[in-house]
N, C-alpha and C positions, 0 to 999 in steps of 0.2 A: 504494500500500500504506500503510495506516494502522497504525502501531505503537503499542501501548498504553504509556503512561507512568503507572505506578501508584505508590501509597504504602501502606505498612503502617500509617500513622497515620490515625486517623479524622479526617474533614474536617467542616466545618460542614454542617448539614442541607441547605442549598441547593447544596452541591457535594460530594455523597457520592462521586462518582467523578471521576477525572481528566477534564479537559475533552474530550479526544479520544475517550474510551471510549463515552460515551452516543450522540453523533452517529454514530459508527461502527457501534454495535450497531443503532441505528434504521435506518441505511442497509441493512445486511445483512438486518434483519428484514423490510423491505419486499420483498426478493427471496425470502426464505424463505416468506413468506405467500403469494406468488403460486404457489408450487409445492406448498404444504401439502395442498391438497385432492386433487391427483393422487396424491401419496405415500400419503395416507390411503386412497384407493380401491384402490390397488394393493398396499397394505401393503409398499411398497418403501422401502428405507433411503436417506435423503438424504445420500449420500456428498459431494455437491457442497457442501452446507452447511458441512461440516467442513473442506473444503479452503479455503473462503472465510474461515472463522473462523481457521484457521491463518495464512493469508496476511495477515490483519488484525492478527495478534498476540493475538487474543482467546482462543485455546485456552490460552495461557500466562498468562492474566490473574492467576491465583492462585499461579503459581510465584514463588519468591523473586526480588526485584529484583536481588539480588547475583549471581544465576545467569542474568540476562537476561530474567526474567519480568516480569509487571506488578506483582508485589508487592501485589496488591489485598487488601483486607480483606473481611469478610463483607458489609458494607453495599454496597460497590461491586459485588461479584459478584452479590448478590441483585438489584440494579437491572438488571444485564445479563440475568440469567436471566428476570426479569419481562418485559423487552422481547422477548426471544426466545420466551418462553412465549406471549406474546400472538400471535406470528406463526406459530409451529410448535412446539407443546408437546412433540412427540416429540424434536425436536432439543434443546429446553431440558432435557428429562429426562436425555438422555445427557450433555449439557454439565454439568449440575449435579452428576451423580455423579462426573464427572471433576474438577470444581472441588473437591468435597469431599475427594477423596483427596489432592490437592496441598496443600490447607490443613491437613489432618491431618498430612501428612508434614512440613510446615514447622514445626508446633508440637509434634509428638510427641517424647518422649524415648525411645520404644520403637522407632520406625522406624530401621533402620540408616542412618547418615548417608551412607554410600557409595551405597546404593541410592536414597535420596531425591534425592541430588544428580544421579545418573545419569538418573533419570526426569525431573527438572526440566529438565536440559539437552536431553534428547530432545524434551521438550514445547515448548521454545523453538525448536528447529530445524525442526520439521515436525509432521505429523499423527501424534501418538503419545498415544493415549488409554488411560486406565486406569479400571477399575471394580471394585468388590468383588463377588465371586460368593458369595452366602451361602445362598440359598434352595434347598431340595431337595424332590423329589416326596413323600417320606414325612415329613420333618421340618417342612416349611413354612418359615416365617420363624424364624430362631434367636432373634428378639427375645422369643419366647414360651417359650424354654427348650428343653432337650434337646441331645443330641450329634448332630453331623452323621454321615451314613453315609460321606461322602467321607473317605478315609483317606490319610495321608502316611506311607510306610514309609521309615525311615532306613537307608541302606546306606553302604558305605565310599566309594562314588563319587557319591552324591547322594540326594536324596529321590525316591521313586517314588509318584506320586499316582494314585488311582483313585476315581471317583465321578461323579455327575451333578448339575449345577446347572441350575435352571430360573429363568425370569424374569431372564435375564442381559442386562440392558439395554445396548444398543450392541454386542452380540456380533459383528456383521459387520465392525466397524471397530476393535475394541479391539486394542491391541498388548500390553497387560499385564493380567493377572488377579490380584487380591488374593483368594485362595481361602480360604474358611472351611472348615477340615478338622480332623480329630483325628489324633493319632499312633497308631501301633500299639505303642507302648512299654508295658512292664508297668504303669507308672503313667501313664495316659493324660493327654496334654495336648491342648489345643484352641486354635485361633487362626488367624492369617492367614499364608499363604505366597504369595510373589510368583512367579508363573508366567508366563513369556513365552508369548504367543499363538502358535499354529501349530506347536508342538512335535509330534514323532511321537507318535501315540496320542491326540491331541486332535482332536475333531471338533465342529462346530456342527450341531445338528439343528434345522431351521427349523420350530419348533412354534408360533411366535407368530402367532395369528390371532384378535385380540382385538377387543372392542367399541370401545375407545378407545385413543389413543396407538399407533395401528396401525403407524406408521413408526419406532417406537423399536427395532426389531430385538431384542426381548427374548426371544431363543430359548434353547433348552437348549444347554449346553456339557458334553460328555462327555469324561472323562479315563480313559484305559485304560493304566495303568502308565506314566504320563508321567514322564520323568526330568528333574529340574531341579537346580541347584546347592544344596549344603548351606547356603551362606551366604545363601540367599534366604528364610530363615525371618524373618518380619517381627515378629510378636508372638504367641508361643505360650505359654500358661500352663495351670496346673491349672484345671479347670472352675469350681471355687468362686471363683477369682479374677476371673471374668467377671461376677459378680453385680452389681457396680457398673459401669454402662455407661461407655464412653469419653465424657467430657464434651464434648470438641471435636466428635467425630463426631455425637453426638446433637443438639447444639445447631445446628450448621451444617446438618445434614440437615433439621431441622424448618424452619429459615428458608428454605432453598432450595426444598423441596417446597411450602411455602406460597406462595412467589413464583411458581412455575409455575402453580398452579391459580388464583391471583389474576389472572395474565396472561390465562388462558383466559376468565375472567369479564369482564375488561375488553374483550377482543375481542368477546364477545357483546353487551356494553353498547353498544359503538360501532356494531355492525351494527343493533341494535335502534333506536337513536336515529335513524339514517338512514332506516330502514324506516318508523318512526312519522311522520317529518316529510314523507315523500314518498308515503305511502299515503293516497289520498283516496277513500274509498268514495262511490259515487254517491248513496246515501241520506243521507249526512252533508253532503256538499258542502264539506268542509274536511278537513284532515289529521287522522289519528288523534291526533297530538300535541296537538290542541286540547281533547281530552276530559279533564275533571278526574280521572276514574278512572285514565286512562293517566298523567297527570302525577304522581299520588300513588304509583303503583307504581314509576315511574322514580325518584321521589324516594327511595323505599325502597331501590332498587338503589344509588343514589349513597351512601346512608348506610352500607350494607354495605361498599362499596368504600372509603369513607373510613376506616372502622374497620380494614379490612385493611391499608391503607397505613400507618396509625399503628402497628399491631401489628408489622408486618414491619420498618419503619424503626427504631422504638424498641428492639425486641428485638435486631436486628442491631447497632445502635449500642451498646447495653449490652454485648454480647459483645465488640465491638471495643475498648471502653473497659476491659475487664477486670472488669466488674461481676459479682458472684457470682450465678450463675443455677443453676437446677436442671433436671434432665432432665424432671421432671414439668411444669414451666412450659413448657419447650420443646415438649413434646407437646401441651399445651393450646393454645399458639399455633397449631400446625399444625392441630389439630382445629377451632378457631374460624375460621381463615382459609379452610380448605377447605370447611367447611359453609356459610360465607357465600358462597363462590364458587358452590357448587351451587345455593343459593337464588337467586342473581342470575340464573343461566341458566334456572332453572325459572320465575322471574317473567317473564323475557323470552319464554319459550314461552307463558305464559298470555296474553300480549298479541298474539301473532302467529298463533294458530290454525294452520291447515294450512301456512301459509307457513314457520313455524318448523321444521317437521318434514320439509319437502321437501328432497331431497338437492341440489337446485339452489341452495339457500341454505346458508350456513355454520353457521347456528345449531344444526342437528341434529348437526353434527360437534363443535361446542363442547360440546354437551350430553353426547355420548358421551365426550369427552375429560375433562370436568370430573368425571364420575361416578367416574373412576379415583381421585380424591382420597379417596374413602371407604374404599378397600381398600389404599391406599398406607400402608405401615408408617411410624409407629405407627398402628394402627387405633383407631377411636373407643372401642370397648368396653374395650380394654386401657388407653387413656389415662384413661377415667373410673374404671375399677376401681382403678388405681394412685393417682389423685388422692383417691378416696374412702378408701382404706386409709391414706394419709398423714394425711388429716384426722381419721380415727378412731383414729390411733395403733396400727394393726394391722400 
């Protein structure tokens, strides 16, 4: 068992993560990669991956060191997510959402300290994952505004929650939900409530049958008058008070999402390079790698990946160092990295013809997975619109 030894301080670029973390992540990633294609075909959830992550101490990577966690910063966590994303992006997606919540807990002044400490300790002790459940059938993503239909009703004995959440990543394994809901009070408030998984009235509806990230278990979660304690209110405010997004949440989310899709692109690049070096058409008499056109396109792929690495590393490092950043810049980083990642896989397909699209090869899976970056919040149109308005002073 390899336990993570982390630090909340940023380290030099050559040692962004504690020495034991990266080799451990790479070792696990090799096993995850061997199972990824089957989980993709079956749309089955990789429970075994999370057992191994917990045994290695990597589930608790972003939990505070004072509570037994790794105490990792954004740079360290992004590197681990990138490694796991290259092997099995569905696992990386669930892991990244879990990491985000624990980093937010550790930094937030709004999270109740008792609850954040409880979840951190559970995270250190075993498989205890959390994710935010925000998206709804009618509302879509709350990032575009509007009140959720999911409602928390306050009673003398506890909150009573009713509603339906979609795209609830990691639903089969989550132990805790941070549920975005509105209150039924005369003056409505909206925000996050901490709800234990598996309470009476809670059910998971297995709706996730997606083009990509098929093993992420992003099913619907339905709450039918679910009762949970009054002191599990995390951060509930008047709707107008949510106009300014949570800086920590937005920034870390952008970094980690970018790291996942960059990892997918790197997996595609690695497979492509091997294919080009070993594929020897009879009419050419040499490998495809010897063709100048092929070399130029591969060079373009390397350029995009180099840009991605710099963007993720420098932005995560600035965040860890307390540099003043903006939500708009965070979203632009995500947009740039994910679009570069899609372009990398598309370029790989352009060089592989039918080989790239056959299910016997992993490139078609990488393509399906990387396309999810285009619809992953924040979406490109919203990012560009916001950036344009800021530039125009509107």
